[in-house]
N, C-alpha and C positions, 0 to 999 in steps of 0.2 A: 755262419750266417753273414749276409752282406754287411760290411762295415757301415754302409749308409743307413741301414735299418737300426743297427746297434747304437749309432751316434745320434739318433733323433732324440729330442727331449720328450718328456712325458706328455706335453701338450700336443706335439706333432703326432705322437703315437696314438693318442685317443682322438685326435683331430678335433680339438677344442681350442678356443682362443685363450689368451692369458687371463682374461677377466671372466672366464667361465664360472658360473655359479655351481653349487653342489648338485642341483637337479640335472643340469646339463652334463656335468661330469658323470653322474650316475647313469644317464641314458647312453652316453658315449661308451662307457665301460661295458654295459650290457650288450650293446650292439657289437663292440669289438670281440667280446667273448663268443658271441654267436658266429661272427664272421670267421674268426680264427680258431674255432673249435677243431680239435683233432678228429672230430667226427665228420668234418666237412671235407669230402674227397677232392674238391677243387683246390684246396689248400696245398695238396701234395704235388700239384703241377708247378708250384713255386718253391716249396721247401720240403726237406726231408721231414720225417716224423720227429726226429730229435730237434731240428731247428724250429718246428712248429711248437713243440713243448717249451723251448727257450723263449719264443715269442710270447706265448701265453704267460710265462712267468714275468716277463717285462710288463705286460698289460696289467697283471695283478699288482705289481710293484707301483706302476703309475697310478692306479686307482687308490692304493693305500696311502700314497703320499699326497695326492691332490684332493682327496676327500677329507683330509684333516687340516683344519685351518692353520695350526701351528707348523706342521711339517710342510704345508704348501708355502707358507711365508718364507721358511728357510730355503726351500727349493727354489723359489723365485729369486731370492737373493743370490743363490749359487749360480743359476744359469745366466743371470745378468752379469756377473763377474766373468764367467766363461766367454760370453758373447763379446764383452769388451776386450778381453785378452786376445781373442781370435782376430780382432780388427786392428791390433797393434802390429805393424810390420816387424817381421823378425830381422835381426841383424844379419848381414851377409856372413857366410861362413869364412873362417880364417883361411887366408891364402887362396880365395876363390878365383882370383885372377891369375894365379901362377900357372905355368905350363904343366900339363899332365893331369889337371883336375877334370876339366870338361873341354870338349872341342869348342873353340871360339866360333860363334855364329857370325855370319856376314852382317853388316850394318842393316838395320831395319828388320831383323829377324828375331823371333823368340822361340821358346821351346815349351813343350808339355812333357809329361812323363814318357810319352811314346812317339813324339813327333817334333819336328821343327817346322816353322812356317813364316811366311813373310807377313809382317803386320800391316793390316789395312787400317790406317788411322781413321779414315772416314767411317768405316764400318764400326770400329770400336766406339766412336763418339755416338753413332746412331744407337748402339746397343744400350748406352747409358740412359737414353730417353725413350726407349721403345714402349709403346702403350700395350700392345698385345704380343705376348710371347706364347707361341703355339708350336705345333710340330714342324711347320715350315721354317720357323725361326730357329728351332732346335737343330734341324738338319743344316741350315745355313751356318750356324755356329760351329758344328762339327766339321763341316767342309772348310771353314775358314782356318781351322786348326790342322788341316791336312791329315785327318784321321779317317780311316775306313771302318766300317761296322765290324768286320771280323776282328780287327785289332782291338777295337773298343770293347767288344764282348769278352775277349780273352783277358783284358786288364780288369774290367769291372765285375766280371762273372754274371752280368746281366745277359740273358739269352738274346740271340740275334733277332728272334721273332718279336720280343718285347721292345728292343731298340727300334725296330722298323715300325712297330705299332705306335710308339711314342712320336716318331717323326711323321707318321701318316695321319695322326689324330684319330687312329682307330681305337677309340676308347673302349669299345665292347671287347676288344682282344687283350685288354690290360687287366692286371690283378686289382685288388682293392686299393683305394686311394692312398692308404698309408704306405703301401709299397711303391706306388708311383712317385710319391713325394721323395722317398728314399732313393729311388733310381735317379731322379732329377738332381738331387743333391750330389750324388756321386758323379754324375756326368759333368755337372758344372765345375766340380772340383777338378776333374780331369782336364777340363778346358781352361783351368786357371781363372775361373770366374767366381767371385764371392758376392752374389747379389740375390738375396732372398726374394726381392721384388719379382724376379723372373719366375721363380718357382711358384709364387702366389698367383701370378697371372696365368700360368699354365694350369694350375689346379682349379682356378675359378672357371676357366674354359671347360675343363673336364667336368666339374660339378654342374655347370649350366647344361652341358650336353646330356649328361646322365639324367638330370631332372626333367628334361624335355621329352624323354622316352616313357 
């Protein structure tokens, strides 16, 4: 199963906010059970039967934890600590600057796991203050990192058709929102971007579009 899905916290998995009450958690759980039931044939266009069963186990675990006040309190404390640690810059690896480790990039360039690119500082500043992050912006971000869709699909294991649908704002061609959120998290990680705000903006656009139909 995609690491992006497995790494989501229980709130993301059930698509509820951190301050969700018991009724909201219950409704979200029942909806998730229906959406990701192994009896739903559409699910197997995204996951194998084994992966679908693993996902259902995660959903059950999420409900068990979040529906109990004490376990929810402990879990909230746990994910707060994880969130803080993820935002603390890691120390540079020993001997990172020594020859033979990684090829030195030209000045003004940076790299991702699968590409190197020239940094456009004006664009990077714009990205920090962008109000609407949609498919157009997602494509622009990918292109700024000098990454093509086939290479991205091979690394992330997200199908090319889903990657194209994400960038085209073709929401009807995408799987359930919980998967879309996971895809976005994985893509931004590939682009070396850690900004939950961008994911929230895209998901809000997705929600608004789906509700309008």
